[in-house]
C-alpha positions as CSV (number, residue, x, y, z in Angstrom):
1,M,-0.1,0.0,0.0
2,A,2.8,1.9,0.8
3,V,3.7,2.5,-3.3
4,L,-0.1,3.6,-3.9
5,E,-0.3,6.1,-1.3
6,E,2.7,7.9,-2.2
7,E,1.3,8.4,-5.8
8,F,-2.5,8.5,-4.9
9,P,-2.9,10.9,-1.8
10,G,-6.2,10.3,-1.2
11,L,-5.8,7.0,-0.5
12,R,-3.5,8.2,2.7
13,A,-6.3,10.7,3.5
14,D,-9.3,8.0,3.5
15,P,-8.7,5.1,5.9
16,Y,-11.9,3.6,4.6
17,A,-10.3,3.7,0.7
18,A,-7.2,2.4,1.6
19,E,-8.5,-0.3,3.4
20,T,-10.7,-1.3,0.4
21,V,-7.9,-1.6,-1.8
22,S,-5.7,-3.2,0.6
23,D,-8.1,-5.6,1.3
24,A,-9.1,-6.3,-2.1
25,I,-4.9,-7.2,-3.4
26,R,-4.9,-8.7,-0.3
27,K,-7.7,-11.4,-1.1
28,H,-6.4,-11.6,-4.9
29,A,-2.7,-12.8,-3.6
30,L,-4.8,-15.2,-2.0
31,K,-6.8,-16.8,-4.7
32,P,-5.2,-15.1,-8.1
33,G,-7.5,-16.6,-10.4
34,D,-10.5,-14.1,-9.1
35,W,-10.9,-10.7,-11.1
36,L,-9.9,-7.7,-9.6
37,E,-9.8,-3.9,-10.7
38,V,-10.2,-1.1,-8.1
39,I,-10.0,2.8,-8.5
40,V,-7.4,4.1,-6.7
41,D,-7.7,8.3,-7.4
42,A,-11.0,10.1,-7.1
43,P,-14.2,7.4,-8.2
44,A,-15.9,10.1,-10.3
45,V,-12.7,10.3,-13.0
46,A,-11.4,6.7,-12.4
47,N,-8.5,7.3,-14.3
48,W,-6.3,5.0,-11.9
49,R,-7.0,1.3,-11.6
50,V,-5.4,-1.3,-9.7
51,K,-5.4,-4.4,-11.5
52,A,-4.5,-8.1,-11.6
53,D,-1.4,-8.5,-13.1
54,R,-2.1,-11.3,-15.8
55,D,1.5,-12.2,-16.8
56,H,2.5,-12.6,-12.4
57,P,-0.6,-14.5,-11.3
58,G,-1.3,-13.1,-7.7
59,R,0.1,-10.1,-8.2
60,V,-1.6,-6.7,-8.9
61,R,-0.6,-3.5,-11.9
62,L,-1.3,-0.2,-12.0
63,A,-3.1,1.2,-15.2
64,C,-4.2,4.1,-16.2
65,Y,-7.3,4.1,-18.2
66,R,-7.8,8.3,-19.5
67,L,-9.3,8.1,-23.1
68,P,-5.8,7.0,-25.5
69,D,-5.0,10.8,-26.8
70,L,-5.3,11.8,-23.4
71,I,-2.8,9.9,-21.8
72,T,0.6,11.6,-21.0
73,A,4.1,10.7,-21.4
74,D,4.0,11.7,-17.6
75,D,0.9,9.0,-16.9
76,E,2.9,6.5,-18.9
77,A,6.1,7.3,-16.4
78,R,3.8,7.0,-13.5
79,E,2.2,3.5,-14.6
80,Q,5.8,2.3,-15.6
81,R,7.4,3.7,-12.1
82,I,4.5,2.1,-9.7
83,N,4.9,-0.8,-11.5
84,D,8.3,-1.5,-11.5
85,A,8.1,-0.8,-8.0
86,L,4.7,-3.5,-7.1
87,L,7.0,-6.2,-9.1
88,R,9.8,-5.1,-6.6
89,I,7.6,-6.5,-3.6
90,P,8.3,-9.9,-2.6
């Protein structure tokens, strides 16, 4: 959660949201076949979501859900940086 809270301060500010995301990730780690998609930014916007990482069962990845023509180089860099950090977690 620390990796996500650094980039999405709303998770740190809202303990209920952080617990919801954390629980979903934990359940996915225990049962990787289950579907997972959790919004980690403002629900009304829903640009950023944690999803199951199909290449690494039981792991998660961050995905940007902006319209393709609205995704910026900063968005791509953020997604890569966070996903690299998530993969380094044992």
